[in-house]
C-alpha positions in Angstrom: 12.1 103.2 68.6 9.7 103.5 71.6 6.8 105.8 71.5 7.0 108.9 73.8 3.9 107.6 75.5 5.4 104.2 76.4 5.9 103.4 80.0 9.4 103.9 81.4 9.5 100.2 82.3 9.8 99.4 78.5 12.9 101.6 78.1 16.6 101.0 78.8 17.3 104.7 79.5 15.2 107.8 80.3 16.7 111.3 79.9 15.6 113.9 82.4 16.7 117.6 82.4 17.3 119.0 85.9 17.1 122.7 86.6 19.4 123.8 89.5 17.5 127.0 90.4 20.0 128.6 92.7 22.9 128.1 90.2 20.6 128.9 87.2 22.1 125.9 85.5 20.8 122.8 83.6 22.2 119.3 84.0 21.2 116.2 82.2 20.1 113.1 84.1 20.0 109.7 82.5 18.2 106.9 84.3 20.0 103.7 83.2 17.9 100.6 84.1 20.5 98.1 83.0 23.2 99.3 85.5 20.6 100.7 88.0 22.2 104.1 88.1 21.1 107.7 87.7 23.9 109.3 85.6 24.1 113.1 85.8 26.1 115.0 83.1 27.1 118.5 84.2 29.3 121.4 83.4 28.6 123.1 86.7 31.7 124.7 88.2 31.2 125.9 91.7 32.1 125.0 95.3 30.0 122.2 96.5 28.8 121.4 92.9 28.7 117.7 93.5 26.6 118.0 96.6 24.2 120.3 94.8 23.7 117.9 92.0 23.3 114.8 94.3 20.7 116.8 96.2 18.8 117.5 93.0 19.0 113.8 91.9 17.9 112.4 95.3 14.1 112.6 94.8 14.4 110.7 91.5 16.6 107.9 92.8 14.4 107.4 95.9 11.0 107.6 94.2 11.9 105.8 91.0 12.0 102.3 92.6 8.4 102.7 93.8 7.3 103.8 90.3 9.0 100.9 88.7 7.5 98.4 91.0 4.0 99.8 90.4 4.4 99.7 86.6 5.6 96.1 86.4 9.3 96.9 85.6 10.5 93.9 87.6 8.4 91.6 85.3 10.7 92.4 82.3 12.7 89.6 80.9 15.3 91.7 78.9 17.2 92.9 82.0 19.3 90.5 84.1 18.0 91.0 87.6 20.6 88.6 88.9 23.4 90.9 87.7 25.5 92.8 90.3 23.5 96.0 89.8 20.3 94.2 91.1 21.4 91.1 92.9 22.3 92.7 96.3 19.4 95.3 96.2 15.8 95.1 97.2 13.4 96.4 94.6 12.6 99.5 96.6 16.3 100.4 97.3 17.3 103.8 95.7 19.2 103.8 92.4 22.9 104.9 92.6 24.0 108.3 91.4 27.1 108.8 89.1 28.3 112.3 88.2 30.0 112.9 84.9 31.6 116.4 84.9 32.7 118.2 81.8 34.9 121.3 82.0 34.7 123.6 79.0 36.3 126.7 80.7 39.8 126.0 79.2 38.6 126.1 75.6 40.9 127.9 73.2 38.2 128.9 70.8 
């Protein structure tokens, strides 16, 4: 278990709650350093929901590489930086965004 005060560069994943103010809705972001993706888990059901979520995630995926470089992330030896997720990217390229949508509106409870 890693201490809450440990640098992100020592983690495989970091969970980040995101508040979508206009929709009054929370989504969960998971920075996954192994596959170089920002996964967003959401139950948001509205027109343009995907675009709204990607817009909320964009500051993280653009600023994160700068933070990682400054904290020595790329000095780690437990991540394969020759893997596809890293091999064709520069260290300052943004992380990818993957949306995982869950629909609970059809529940028969």
